[in-house]
PDB file of the backbone (N, CA, C, O) and the ligand in Angstrom, with CONECT records:
HET     ZN  A 101       1
ATOM      1  N   MET A   1      73.996 -55.846 -18.988  1.00  0.00           N
ATOM      2  CA  MET A   1      73.854 -56.146 -20.356  1.00  0.00           C
ATOM      3  C   MET A   1      73.662 -55.172 -21.207  1.00  0.00           C
ATOM      4  O   MET A   1      72.910 -54.246 -20.903  1.00  0.00           O
ATOM      5  N   THR A   2      74.265 -55.208 -22.338  1.00  0.00           N
ATOM      6  CA  THR A   2      73.958 -54.288 -23.510  1.00  0.00           C
ATOM      7  C   THR A   2      73.617 -54.846 -24.683  1.00  0.00           C
ATOM      8  O   THR A   2      74.193 -55.879 -25.022  1.00  0.00           O
ATOM      9  N   ARG A   3      72.634 -54.275 -25.502  1.00  0.00           N
ATOM     10  CA  ARG A   3      72.274 -54.825 -26.760  1.00  0.00           C
ATOM     11  C   ARG A   3      72.322 -53.534 -27.955  1.00  0.00           C
ATOM     12  O   ARG A   3      71.970 -52.396 -27.644  1.00  0.00           O
ATOM     13  N   LYS A   4      72.695 -53.800 -29.031  1.00  0.00           N
ATOM     14  CA  LYS A   4      72.849 -52.996 -30.016  1.00  0.00           C
ATOM     15  C   LYS A   4      71.636 -52.633 -30.608  1.00  0.00           C
ATOM     16  O   LYS A   4      70.895 -53.580 -30.869  1.00  0.00           O
ATOM     17  N   VAL A   5      71.177 -51.350 -30.931  1.00  0.00           N
ATOM     18  CA  VAL A   5      70.007 -51.102 -31.724  1.00  0.00           C
ATOM     19  C   VAL A   5      70.280 -51.275 -33.166  1.00  0.00           C
ATOM     20  O   VAL A   5      71.380 -50.968 -33.626  1.00  0.00           O
ATOM     21  N   ASP A   6      69.267 -51.785 -33.950  1.00  0.00           N
ATOM     22  CA  ASP A   6      69.682 -52.120 -35.212  1.00  0.00           C
ATOM     23  C   ASP A   6      69.311 -50.690 -36.265  1.00  0.00           C
ATOM     24  O   ASP A   6      68.966 -49.594 -35.822  1.00  0.00           O
ATOM     25  N   GLU A   7      69.445 -50.958 -37.418  1.00  0.00           N
ATOM     26  CA  GLU A   7      69.137 -49.822 -38.336  1.00  0.00           C
ATOM     27  C   GLU A   7      67.604 -49.245 -38.054  1.00  0.00           C
ATOM     28  O   GLU A   7      67.381 -48.036 -38.122  1.00  0.00           O
ATOM     29  N   LEU A   8      66.653 -50.130 -37.759  1.00  0.00           N
ATOM     30  CA  LEU A   8      65.307 -49.728 -37.688  1.00  0.00           C
ATOM     31  C   LEU A   8      64.866 -49.552 -36.302  1.00  0.00           C
ATOM     32  O   LEU A   8      63.667 -49.548 -36.020  1.00  0.00           O
ATOM     33  N   GLY A   9      65.859 -49.396 -35.359  1.00  0.00           N
ATOM     34  CA  GLY A   9      65.510 -49.019 -33.907  1.00  0.00           C
ATOM     35  C   GLY A   9      65.179 -50.179 -33.102  1.00  0.00           C
ATOM     36  O   GLY A   9      64.760 -49.971 -31.964  1.00  0.00           O
ATOM     37  N   ARG A  10      65.315 -51.478 -33.557  1.00  0.00           N
ATOM     38  CA  ARG A  10      65.026 -52.631 -32.884  1.00  0.00           C
ATOM     39  C   ARG A  10      65.994 -53.113 -31.945  1.00  0.00           C
ATOM     40  O   ARG A  10      67.175 -52.832 -32.150  1.00  0.00           O
ATOM     41  N   ILE A  11      65.690 -53.764 -30.994  1.00  0.00           N
ATOM     42  CA  ILE A  11      66.685 -54.568 -30.058  1.00  0.00           C
ATOM     43  C   ILE A  11      66.014 -55.865 -30.008  1.00  0.00           C
ATOM     44  O   ILE A  11      64.822 -55.980 -30.294  1.00  0.00           O
ATOM     45  N   VAL A  12      66.812 -56.923 -29.621  1.00  0.00           N
ATOM     46  CA  VAL A  12      66.350 -58.132 -29.231  1.00  0.00           C
ATOM     47  C   VAL A  12      66.277 -58.248 -27.826  1.00  0.00           C
ATOM     48  O   VAL A  12      67.231 -57.952 -27.108  1.00  0.00           O
ATOM     49  N   LEU A  13      65.043 -58.723 -27.332  1.00  0.00           N
ATOM     50  CA  LEU A  13      64.937 -58.872 -25.855  1.00  0.00           C
ATOM     51  C   LEU A  13      65.617 -60.308 -25.454  1.00  0.00           C
ATOM     52  O   LEU A  13      65.280 -61.312 -26.082  1.00  0.00           O
ATOM     53  N   PRO A  14      66.515 -60.383 -24.467  1.00  0.00           N
ATOM     54  CA  PRO A  14      67.125 -61.518 -24.022  1.00  0.00           C
ATOM     55  C   PRO A  14      66.117 -62.701 -23.784  1.00  0.00           C
ATOM     56  O   PRO A  14      65.043 -62.520 -23.210  1.00  0.00           O
ATOM     57  N   ILE A  15      66.492 -63.820 -24.220  1.00  0.00           N
ATOM     58  CA  ILE A  15      65.400 -65.010 -24.033  1.00  0.00           C
ATOM     59  C   ILE A  15      65.138 -65.204 -22.538  1.00  0.00           C
ATOM     60  O   ILE A  15      64.015 -65.517 -22.142  1.00  0.00           O
ATOM     61  N   ASP A  16      66.140 -65.026 -21.728  1.00  0.00           N
ATOM     62  CA  ASP A  16      66.003 -65.229 -20.381  1.00  0.00           C
ATOM     63  C   ASP A  16      64.989 -64.319 -19.711  1.00  0.00           C
ATOM     64  O   ASP A  16      64.232 -64.713 -18.824  1.00  0.00           O
ATOM     65  N   TYR A  17      65.017 -63.017 -20.209  1.00  0.00           N
ATOM     66  CA  TYR A  17      64.075 -62.027 -19.726  1.00  0.00           C
ATOM     67  C   TYR A  17      62.661 -62.375 -20.301  1.00  0.00           C
ATOM     68  O   TYR A  17      61.658 -62.310 -19.591  1.00  0.00           O
ATOM     69  N   ARG A  18      62.629 -62.694 -21.433  1.00  0.00           N
ATOM     70  CA  ARG A  18      61.326 -63.074 -22.053  1.00  0.00           C
ATOM     71  C   ARG A  18      60.674 -64.249 -21.226  1.00  0.00           C
ATOM     72  O   ARG A  18      59.529 -64.162 -20.783  1.00  0.00           O
ATOM     73  N   GLN A  19      61.492 -65.373 -21.045  1.00  0.00           N
ATOM     74  CA  GLN A  19      60.876 -66.509 -20.381  1.00  0.00           C
ATOM     75  C   GLN A  19      60.731 -66.047 -18.902  1.00  0.00           C
ATOM     76  O   GLN A  19      59.830 -66.617 -18.287  1.00  0.00           O
ATOM     77  N   ALA A  20      61.376 -65.217 -18.290  1.00  0.00           N
ATOM     78  CA  ALA A  20      61.006 -64.911 -16.952  1.00  0.00           C
ATOM     79  C   ALA A  20      59.770 -64.170 -16.719  1.00  0.00           C
ATOM     80  O   ALA A  20      59.218 -64.238 -15.621  1.00  0.00           O
ATOM     81  N   LEU A  21      59.269 -63.426 -17.727  1.00  0.00           N
ATOM     82  CA  LEU A  21      58.128 -62.613 -17.833  1.00  0.00           C
ATOM     83  C   LEU A  21      56.991 -63.221 -18.733  1.00  0.00           C
ATOM     84  O   LEU A  21      55.961 -62.600 -18.994  1.00  0.00           O
ATOM     85  N   ASN A  22      57.264 -64.470 -19.176  1.00  0.00           N
ATOM     86  CA  ASN A  22      56.388 -65.051 -20.006  1.00  0.00           C
ATOM     87  C   ASN A  22      55.824 -64.271 -21.416  1.00  0.00           C
ATOM     88  O   ASN A  22      54.672 -64.243 -21.848  1.00  0.00           O
ATOM     89  N   ILE A  23      56.892 -63.731 -21.899  1.00  0.00           N
ATOM     90  CA  ILE A  23      56.616 -62.946 -23.192  1.00  0.00           C
ATOM     91  C   ILE A  23      56.771 -63.795 -24.282  1.00  0.00           C
ATOM     92  O   ILE A  23      57.870 -64.331 -24.416  1.00  0.00           O
ATOM     93  N   SER A  24      55.812 -64.045 -25.159  1.00  0.00           N
ATOM     94  CA  SER A  24      55.840 -64.855 -26.236  1.00  0.00           C
ATOM     95  C   SER A  24      55.931 -63.970 -27.489  1.00  0.00           C
ATOM     96  O   SER A  24      55.745 -62.757 -27.393  1.00  0.00           O
ATOM     97  N   GLU A  25      56.240 -64.612 -28.773  1.00  0.00           N
ATOM     98  CA  GLU A  25      56.299 -63.953 -30.030  1.00  0.00           C
ATOM     99  C   GLU A  25      54.972 -63.382 -30.265  1.00  0.00           C
ATOM    100  O   GLU A  25      53.967 -64.037 -29.990  1.00  0.00           O
ATOM    101  N   LYS A  26      54.901 -62.166 -30.772  1.00  0.00           N
ATOM    102  CA  LYS A  26      53.638 -61.443 -31.136  1.00  0.00           C
ATOM    103  C   LYS A  26      52.849 -60.777 -29.921  1.00  0.00           C
ATOM    104  O   LYS A  26      51.862 -60.056 -30.068  1.00  0.00           O
ATOM    105  N   ASP A  27      53.368 -61.088 -28.822  1.00  0.00           N
ATOM    106  CA  ASP A  27      52.801 -60.387 -27.594  1.00  0.00           C
ATOM    107  C   ASP A  27      53.042 -58.838 -27.672  1.00  0.00           C
ATOM    108  O   ASP A  27      54.048 -58.325 -28.162  1.00  0.00           O
ATOM    109  N   GLU A  28      52.018 -58.187 -27.141  1.00  0.00           N
ATOM    110  CA  GLU A  28      52.189 -56.633 -27.242  1.00  0.00           C
ATOM    111  C   GLU A  28      52.874 -56.241 -25.763  1.00  0.00           C
ATOM    112  O   GLU A  28      52.541 -56.730 -24.683  1.00  0.00           O
ATOM    113  N   LEU A  29      53.774 -55.371 -25.957  1.00  0.00           N
ATOM    114  CA  LEU A  29      54.390 -54.746 -24.694  1.00  0.00           C
ATOM    115  C   LEU A  29      54.062 -53.106 -24.659  1.00  0.00           C
ATOM    116  O   LEU A  29      54.057 -52.391 -25.661  1.00  0.00           O
ATOM    117  N   GLU A  30      53.829 -52.727 -23.489  1.00  0.00           N
ATOM    118  CA  GLU A  30      53.628 -51.263 -23.281  1.00  0.00           C
ATOM    119  C   GLU A  30      54.997 -50.573 -23.187  1.00  0.00           C
ATOM    120  O   GLU A  30      55.793 -51.081 -22.397  1.00  0.00           O
ATOM    121  N   ILE A  31      55.401 -49.454 -23.899  1.00  0.00           N
ATOM    122  CA  ILE A  31      56.547 -48.787 -23.863  1.00  0.00           C
ATOM    123  C   ILE A  31      56.329 -47.466 -23.337  1.00  0.00           C
ATOM    124  O   ILE A  31      55.535 -46.703 -23.887  1.00  0.00           O
ATOM    125  N   THR A  32      57.002 -47.133 -22.273  1.00  0.00           N
ATOM    126  CA  THR A  32      56.968 -45.714 -21.688  1.00  0.00           C
ATOM    127  C   THR A  32      58.367 -45.149 -21.550  1.00  0.00           C
ATOM    128  O   THR A  32      59.356 -45.865 -21.393  1.00  0.00           O
ATOM    129  N   LEU A  33      58.396 -43.941 -21.610  1.00  0.00           N
ATOM    130  CA  LEU A  33      59.745 -43.066 -21.478  1.00  0.00           C
ATOM    131  C   LEU A  33      59.693 -42.564 -20.024  1.00  0.00           C
ATOM    132  O   LEU A  33      58.723 -41.925 -19.615  1.00  0.00           O
ATOM    133  N   ASP A  34      60.712 -42.851 -19.281  1.00  0.00           N
ATOM    134  CA  ASP A  34      60.674 -42.313 -17.906  1.00  0.00           C
ATOM    135  C   ASP A  34      62.217 -41.605 -17.612  1.00  0.00           C
ATOM    136  O   ASP A  34      63.212 -42.225 -17.236  1.00  0.00           O
ATOM    137  N   ASP A  35      62.143 -40.348 -17.849  1.00  0.00           N
ATOM    138  CA  ASP A  35      63.425 -39.576 -17.849  1.00  0.00           C
ATOM    139  C   ASP A  35      64.423 -40.324 -18.787  1.00  0.00           C
ATOM    140  O   ASP A  35      64.211 -40.319 -19.999  1.00  0.00           O
ATOM    141  N   ASP A  36      65.497 -40.963 -18.267  1.00  0.00           N
ATOM    142  CA  ASP A  36      66.501 -41.483 -19.105  1.00  0.00           C
ATOM    143  C   ASP A  36      66.332 -42.959 -19.271  1.00  0.00           C
ATOM    144  O   ASP A  36      67.270 -43.638 -19.690  1.00  0.00           O
ATOM    145  N   LYS A  37      65.150 -43.495 -18.955  1.00  0.00           N
ATOM    146  CA  LYS A  37      64.876 -44.935 -19.148  1.00  0.00           C
ATOM    147  C   LYS A  37      63.729 -45.209 -20.161  1.00  0.00           C
ATOM    148  O   LYS A  37      62.775 -44.439 -20.265  1.00  0.00           O
ATOM    149  N   ILE A  38      63.859 -46.294 -20.872  1.00  0.00           N
ATOM    150  CA  ILE A  38      62.731 -46.741 -21.612  1.00  0.00           C
ATOM    151  C   ILE A  38      62.231 -48.073 -21.005  1.00  0.00           C
ATOM    152  O   ILE A  38      62.966 -49.058 -20.940  1.00  0.00           O
ATOM    153  N   ILE A  39      61.002 -48.068 -20.581  1.00  0.00           N
ATOM    154  CA  ILE A  39      60.425 -49.129 -19.719  1.00  0.00           C
ATOM    155  C   ILE A  39      59.564 -49.891 -20.673  1.00  0.00           C
ATOM    156  O   ILE A  39      58.736 -49.293 -21.360  1.00  0.00           O
ATOM    157  N   LEU A  40      59.729 -51.244 -20.749  1.00  0.00           N
ATOM    158  CA  LEU A  40      58.839 -52.139 -21.271  1.00  0.00           C
ATOM    159  C   LEU A  40      58.165 -53.125 -20.487  1.00  0.00           C
ATOM    160  O   LEU A  40      58.858 -53.888 -19.815  1.00  0.00           O
ATOM    161  N   ARG A  41      56.959 -53.224 -20.468  1.00  0.00           N
ATOM    162  CA  ARG A  41      56.242 -54.154 -19.682  1.00  0.00           C
ATOM    163  C   ARG A  41      54.816 -54.494 -20.353  1.00  0.00           C
ATOM    164  O   ARG A  41      54.152 -53.793 -21.115  1.00  0.00           O
ATOM    165  N   LYS A  42      54.554 -55.723 -19.864  1.00  0.00           N
ATOM    166  CA  LYS A  42      53.299 -56.496 -20.376  1.00  0.00           C
ATOM    167  C   LYS A  42      52.101 -55.509 -19.913  1.00  0.00           C
ATOM    168  O   LYS A  42      52.051 -55.053 -18.771  1.00  0.00           O
ATOM    169  N   PRO A  43      51.145 -55.227 -20.909  1.00  0.00           N
ATOM    170  CA  PRO A  43      50.086 -54.394 -20.463  1.00  0.00           C
ATOM    171  C   PRO A  43      49.158 -55.017 -19.391  1.00  0.00           C
ATOM    172  O   PRO A  43      48.932 -56.227 -19.358  1.00  0.00           O
ATOM    173  N   VAL A  44      48.650 -54.159 -18.544  1.00  0.00           N
ATOM    174  CA  VAL A  44      47.814 -54.733 -17.571  1.00  0.00           C
ATOM    175  C   VAL A  44      46.467 -55.008 -18.282  1.00  0.00           C
ATOM    176  O   VAL A  44      45.845 -54.172 -18.938  1.00  0.00           O
ATOM    177  N   VAL A  45      46.106 -56.271 -18.068  1.00  0.00           N
ATOM    178  CA  VAL A  45      44.950 -56.769 -18.741  1.00  0.00           C
ATOM    179  C   VAL A  45      43.675 -56.419 -17.763  1.00  0.00           C
ATOM    180  O   VAL A  45      43.721 -56.584 -16.544  1.00  0.00           O
ATOM    181  N   GLY A  46      42.616 -55.951 -18.414  1.00  0.00           N
ATOM    182  CA  GLY A  46      41.379 -55.648 -17.771  1.00  0.00           C
ATOM    183  C   GLY A  46      40.223 -56.160 -18.548  1.00  0.00           C
ATOM    184  O   GLY A  46      40.434 -56.655 -19.655  1.00  0.00           O
ATOM    185  N   CYS A  47      39.117 -56.093 -18.107  1.00  0.00           N
ATOM    186  CA  CYS A  47      37.682 -56.773 -18.634  1.00  0.00           C
ATOM    187  C   CYS A  47      37.519 -55.800 -19.885  1.00  0.00           C
ATOM    188  O   CYS A  47      37.867 -54.620 -19.831  1.00  0.00           O
ATOM    189  N   ARG A  48      37.067 -56.279 -20.802  1.00  0.00           N
ATOM    190  CA  ARG A  48      36.631 -55.749 -22.209  1.00  0.00           C
ATOM    191  C   ARG A  48      35.613 -54.626 -21.833  1.00  0.00           C
ATOM    192  O   ARG A  48      35.677 -53.481 -22.281  1.00  0.00           O
ATOM    193  N   PHE A  49      34.634 -55.094 -20.933  1.00  0.00           N
ATOM    194  CA  PHE A  49      33.515 -54.181 -20.646  1.00  0.00           C
ATOM    195  C   PHE A  49      33.730 -53.315 -19.603  1.00  0.00           C
ATOM    196  O   PHE A  49      33.325 -52.179 -19.851  1.00  0.00           O
ATOM    197  N   CYS A  50      34.234 -53.463 -18.509  1.00  0.00           N
ATOM    198  CA  CYS A  50      34.336 -52.541 -17.261  1.00  0.00           C
ATOM    199  C   CYS A  50      35.756 -52.258 -16.770  1.00  0.00           C
ATOM    200  O   CYS A  50      35.950 -51.495 -15.823  1.00  0.00           O
ATOM    201  N   GLN A  51      36.758 -52.881 -17.425  1.00  0.00           N
ATOM    202  CA  GLN A  51      38.178 -52.731 -17.274  1.00  0.00           C
ATOM    203  C   GLN A  51      38.676 -53.247 -15.783  1.00  0.00           C
ATOM    204  O   GLN A  51      39.795 -52.962 -15.356  1.00  0.00           O
ATOM    205  N   SER A  52      37.772 -53.994 -15.080  1.00  0.00           N
ATOM    206  CA  SER A  52      38.207 -54.615 -13.782  1.00  0.00           C
ATOM    207  C   SER A  52      39.349 -55.535 -14.200  1.00  0.00           C
ATOM    208  O   SER A  52      39.431 -56.030 -15.324  1.00  0.00           O
ATOM    209  N   THR A  53      40.229 -55.731 -13.211  1.00  0.00           N
ATOM    210  CA  THR A  53      41.225 -56.603 -13.313  1.00  0.00           C
ATOM    211  C   THR A  53      41.127 -57.943 -12.570  1.00  0.00           C
ATOM    212  O   THR A  53      41.997 -58.814 -12.551  1.00  0.00           O
ATOM    213  N   ALA A  54      39.836 -57.974 -11.913  1.00  0.00           N
ATOM    214  CA  ALA A  54      39.725 -59.250 -11.005  1.00  0.00           C
ATOM    215  C   ALA A  54      38.885 -60.348 -11.781  1.00  0.00           C
ATOM    216  O   ALA A  54      38.045 -60.022 -12.620  1.00  0.00           O
ATOM    217  N   SER A  55      39.144 -61.606 -11.469  1.00  0.00           N
ATOM    218  CA  SER A  55      38.278 -62.519 -11.823  1.00  0.00           C
ATOM    219  C   SER A  55      37.965 -62.668 -13.463  1.00  0.00           C
ATOM    220  O   SER A  55      36.865 -62.806 -13.997  1.00  0.00           O
ATOM    221  N   LEU A  56      39.190 -62.602 -14.041  1.00  0.00           N
ATOM    222  CA  LEU A  56      39.008 -62.575 -15.615  1.00  0.00           C
ATOM    223  C   LEU A  56      39.072 -63.812 -16.332  1.00  0.00           C
ATOM    224  O   LEU A  56      39.851 -64.703 -15.996  1.00  0.00           O
ATOM    225  N   VAL A  57      38.316 -63.906 -17.271  1.00  0.00           N
ATOM    226  CA  VAL A  57      38.270 -65.143 -18.223  1.00  0.00           C
ATOM    227  C   VAL A  57      38.738 -64.631 -19.693  1.00  0.00           C
ATOM    228  O   VAL A  57      38.288 -63.588 -20.169  1.00  0.00           O
ATOM    229  N   GLN A  58      39.500 -65.295 -20.242  1.00  0.00           N
ATOM    230  CA  GLN A  58      40.026 -64.981 -21.492  1.00  0.00           C
ATOM    231  C   GLN A  58      39.181 -65.709 -22.569  1.00  0.00           C
ATOM    232  O   GLN A  58      38.996 -66.926 -22.578  1.00  0.00           O
ATOM    233  N   ILE A  59      38.654 -64.768 -23.543  1.00  0.00           N
ATOM    234  CA  ILE A  59      37.706 -65.267 -24.605  1.00  0.00           C
ATOM    235  C   ILE A  59      38.521 -64.944 -25.818  1.00  0.00           C
ATOM    236  O   ILE A  59      38.676 -63.748 -26.062  1.00  0.00           O
ATOM    237  N   GLY A  60      39.046 -65.793 -26.584  1.00  0.00           N
ATOM    238  CA  GLY A  60      39.985 -65.453 -27.549  1.00  0.00           C
ATOM    239  C   GLY A  60      41.103 -64.544 -27.113  1.00  0.00           C
ATOM    240  O   GLY A  60      41.946 -64.840 -26.267  1.00  0.00           O
ATOM    241  N   ARG A  61      41.016 -63.265 -27.857  1.00  0.00           N
ATOM    242  CA  ARG A  61      42.116 -62.285 -27.460  1.00  0.00           C
ATOM    243  C   ARG A  61      41.499 -61.308 -26.316  1.00  0.00           C
ATOM    244  O   ARG A  61      42.249 -60.474 -25.808  1.00  0.00           O
ATOM    245  N   GLU A  62      40.331 -61.387 -25.960  1.00  0.00           N
ATOM    246  CA  GLU A  62      39.637 -60.430 -25.090  1.00  0.00           C
ATOM    247  C   GLU A  62      39.513 -61.073 -23.721  1.00  0.00           C
ATOM    248  O   GLU A  62      39.452 -62.297 -23.607  1.00  0.00           O
ATOM    249  N   HIS A  63      39.475 -60.247 -22.679  1.00  0.00           N
ATOM    250  CA  HIS A  63      39.210 -60.745 -21.282  1.00  0.00           C
ATOM    251  C   HIS A  63      37.957 -60.226 -20.827  1.00  0.00           C
ATOM    252  O   HIS A  63      37.569 -59.122 -21.209  1.00  0.00           O
ATOM    253  N   VAL A  64      37.304 -60.928 -20.051  1.00  0.00           N
ATOM    254  CA  VAL A  64      35.900 -60.493 -19.475  1.00  0.00           C
ATOM    255  C   VAL A  64      35.863 -60.979 -18.043  1.00  0.00           C
ATOM    256  O   VAL A  64      36.201 -62.132 -17.773  1.00  0.00           O
ATOM    257  N   CYS A  65      35.499 -60.207 -17.213  1.00  0.00           N
ATOM    258  CA  CYS A  65      35.324 -60.545 -15.761  1.00  0.00           C
ATOM    259  C   CYS A  65      33.961 -61.361 -15.443  1.00  0.00           C
ATOM    260  O   CYS A  65      32.933 -61.281 -16.117  1.00  0.00           O
ATOM    261  N   ARG A  66      34.116 -62.030 -14.478  1.00  0.00           N
ATOM    262  CA  ARG A  66      32.994 -62.865 -14.138  1.00  0.00           C
ATOM    263  C   ARG A  66      31.569 -62.043 -13.804  1.00  0.00           C
ATOM    264  O   ARG A  66      30.444 -62.515 -13.963  1.00  0.00           O
ATOM    265  N   GLY A  67      31.861 -60.809 -13.343  1.00  0.00           N
ATOM    266  CA  GLY A  67      30.505 -60.001 -13.140  1.00  0.00           C
ATOM    267  C   GLY A  67      29.962 -59.863 -14.476  1.00  0.00           C
ATOM    268  O   GLY A  67      28.861 -60.365 -14.701  1.00  0.00           O
ATOM    269  N   CYS A  68      30.660 -59.178 -15.503  1.00  0.00           N
ATOM    270  CA  CYS A  68      30.279 -59.033 -16.706  1.00  0.00           C
ATOM    271  C   CYS A  68      29.657 -60.242 -17.560  1.00  0.00           C
ATOM    272  O   CYS A  68      28.679 -60.132 -18.300  1.00  0.00           O
ATOM    273  N   ILE A  69      30.407 -61.439 -17.327  1.00  0.00           N
ATOM    274  CA  ILE A  69      29.824 -62.636 -17.953  1.00  0.00           C
ATOM    275  C   ILE A  69      28.399 -62.731 -17.332  1.00  0.00           C
ATOM    276  O   ILE A  69      27.492 -62.961 -18.133  1.00  0.00           O
ATOM    277  N   GLN A  70      28.073 -62.587 -16.020  1.00  0.00           N
ATOM    278  CA  GLN A  70      26.960 -62.825 -15.365  1.00  0.00           C
ATOM    279  C   GLN A  70      25.915 -61.801 -15.872  1.00  0.00           C
ATOM    280  O   GLN A  70      24.765 -62.189 -16.071  1.00  0.00           O
ATOM    281  N   LYS A  71      26.286 -60.419 -16.106  1.00  0.00           N
ATOM    282  CA  LYS A  71      25.372 -59.445 -16.943  1.00  0.00           C
ATOM    283  C   LYS A  71      24.949 -59.982 -18.213  1.00  0.00           C
ATOM    284  O   LYS A  71      23.783 -59.896 -18.600  1.00  0.00           O
ATOM    285  N   LEU A  72      25.978 -60.595 -18.943  1.00  0.00           N
ATOM    286  CA  LEU A  72      25.535 -60.904 -20.222  1.00  0.00           C
ATOM    287  C   LEU A  72      24.655 -62.105 -20.013  1.00  0.00           C
ATOM    288  O   LEU A  72      23.608 -62.128 -20.660  1.00  0.00           O
ATOM    289  N   HIS A  73      24.920 -63.093 -19.215  1.00  0.00           N
ATOM    290  CA  HIS A  73      24.127 -64.223 -19.060  1.00  0.00           C
ATOM    291  C   HIS A  73      22.658 -63.971 -18.752  1.00  0.00           C
ATOM    292  O   HIS A  73      21.760 -64.691 -19.188  1.00  0.00           O
ATOM    293  N   ASP A  74      22.429 -62.703 -17.826  1.00  0.00           N
ATOM    294  CA  ASP A  74      21.173 -62.453 -17.399  1.00  0.00           C
ATOM    295  C   ASP A  74      20.396 -61.351 -18.285  1.00  0.00           C
ATOM    296  O   ASP A  74      19.278 -60.913 -18.012  1.00  0.00           O
ATOM    297  N   ALA A  75      21.043 -61.046 -19.200  1.00  0.00           N
ATOM    298  CA  ALA A  75      20.517 -60.029 -20.253  1.00  0.00           C
ATOM    299  C   ALA A  75      19.228 -60.666 -20.875  1.00  0.00           C
ATOM    300  O   ALA A  75      19.129 -61.855 -21.177  1.00  0.00           O
ATOM    301  N   LYS A  76      18.282 -59.743 -21.021  1.00  0.00           N
ATOM    302  CA  LYS A  76      16.919 -60.223 -21.783  1.00  0.00           C
ATOM    303  C   LYS A  76      17.071 -59.855 -23.265  1.00  0.00           C
ATOM    304  O   LYS A  76      17.791 -58.905 -23.572  1.00  0.00           O
ATOM    305  N   ASP A  77      16.455 -60.530 -24.144  1.00  0.00           N
ATOM    306  CA  ASP A  77      16.500 -60.099 -25.612  1.00  0.00           C
ATOM    307  C   ASP A  77      16.254 -58.699 -25.790  1.00  0.00           C
ATOM    308  O   ASP A  77      15.270 -58.237 -25.212  1.00  0.00           O
ATOM    309  N   GLY A  78      16.935 -57.974 -26.451  1.00  0.00           N
ATOM    310  CA  GLY A  78      16.914 -56.450 -26.836  1.00  0.00           C
ATOM    311  C   GLY A  78      17.263 -55.740 -25.693  1.00  0.00           C
ATOM    312  O   GLY A  78      17.045 -54.530 -25.735  1.00  0.00           O
ATOM    313  N   GLU A  79      17.688 -56.142 -24.814  1.00  0.00           N
ATOM    314  CA  GLU A  79      18.220 -55.019 -23.594  1.00  0.00           C
ATOM    315  C   GLU A  79      19.413 -54.675 -23.842  1.00  0.00           C
ATOM    316  O   GLU A  79      20.201 -55.514 -24.279  1.00  0.00           O
ATOM    317  N   VAL A  80      19.832 -53.254 -23.596  1.00  0.00           N
ATOM    318  CA  VAL A  80      21.003 -52.622 -23.796  1.00  0.00           C
ATOM    319  C   VAL A  80      21.716 -52.706 -22.427  1.00  0.00           C
ATOM    320  O   VAL A  80      21.256 -52.165 -21.422  1.00  0.00           O
ATOM    321  N   ILE A  81      22.997 -53.497 -22.448  1.00  0.00           N
ATOM    322  CA  ILE A  81      23.809 -53.500 -21.391  1.00  0.00           C
ATOM    323  C   ILE A  81      25.097 -52.735 -21.650  1.00  0.00           C
ATOM    324  O   ILE A  81      25.383 -52.421 -22.806  1.00  0.00           O
ATOM    325  N   PHE A  82      25.824 -52.445 -20.711  1.00  0.00           N
ATOM    326  CA  PHE A  82      26.997 -51.656 -20.980  1.00  0.00           C
ATOM    327  C   PHE A  82      26.854 -50.438 -21.938  1.00  0.00           C
ATOM    328  O   PHE A  82      27.663 -50.224 -22.840  1.00  0.00           O
ATOM    329  N   PRO A  83      25.840 -49.702 -21.700  1.00  0.00           N
ATOM    330  CA  PRO A  83      25.412 -48.564 -22.630  1.00  0.00           C
ATOM    331  C   PRO A  83      26.648 -47.530 -22.853  1.00  0.00           C
ATOM    332  O   PRO A  83      26.807 -46.922 -23.912  1.00  0.00           O
ATOM    333  N   ALA A  84      27.492 -47.408 -21.733  1.00  0.00           N
ATOM    334  CA  ALA A  84      28.695 -46.659 -22.049  1.00  0.00           C
ATOM    335  C   ALA A  84      29.504 -47.057 -23.185  1.00  0.00           C
ATOM    336  O   ALA A  84      30.241 -46.210 -23.690  1.00  0.00           O
ATOM    337  N   MET A  85      29.464 -48.246 -23.659  1.00  0.00           N
ATOM    338  CA  MET A  85      30.405 -48.896 -24.568  1.00  0.00           C
ATOM    339  C   MET A  85      29.699 -48.550 -26.057  1.00  0.00           C
ATOM    340  O   MET A  85      30.372 -48.782 -27.061  1.00  0.00           O
ATOM    341  N   ALA A  86      28.465 -48.045 -26.190  1.00  0.00           N
ATOM    342  CA  ALA A  86      27.849 -47.879 -27.485  1.00  0.00           C
ATOM    343  C   ALA A  86      28.751 -47.073 -28.609  1.00  0.00           C
ATOM    344  O   ALA A  86      28.901 -47.297 -29.810  1.00  0.00           O
ATOM    345  N   ASP A  87      29.183 -46.256 -27.927  1.00  0.00           N
ATOM    346  CA  ASP A  87      30.118 -45.283 -28.865  1.00  0.00           C
ATOM    347  C   ASP A  87      31.246 -45.863 -29.176  1.00  0.00           C
ATOM    348  O   ASP A  87      31.720 -45.546 -30.266  1.00  0.00           O
ATOM    349  N   SER A  88      31.986 -46.846 -28.347  1.00  0.00           N
ATOM    350  CA  SER A  88      33.296 -47.380 -28.754  1.00  0.00           C
ATOM    351  C   SER A  88      33.276 -48.496 -29.432  1.00  0.00           C
ATOM    352  O   SER A  88      34.369 -48.967 -29.749  1.00  0.00           O
ATOM    353  N   LEU A  89      32.130 -49.156 -29.800  1.00  0.00           N
ATOM    354  CA  LEU A  89      31.918 -50.456 -30.519  1.00  0.00           C
ATOM    355  C   LEU A  89      31.563 -50.175 -32.038  1.00  0.00           C
ATOM    356  O   LEU A  89      31.350 -51.113 -32.806  1.00  0.00           O
TER     357      LEU A  89
HETATM  358 ZN    ZN A 101      33.847 -56.704 -16.314  1.00  0.00          ZN2+
END
């Protein structure tokens, strides 16, 4: 299959490919250049707090693993959890 690139550098992803990978309008795709290939793929989703990819729950647009949900649940008033995130938030 070939597709033409438009004047802004865009191409249309074939609908059957989008359906096969469950890609919806406004979804983000990761783009990488690999020698003579441009690779598009759905980003690997990880926990917002620890980047784990296991046992994720989606909260709005974010994903949180069950382990971090438990930490949040068990946190005491005023306690600092996930201190490594303090600089990134
Ligand atoms: Zn986590």
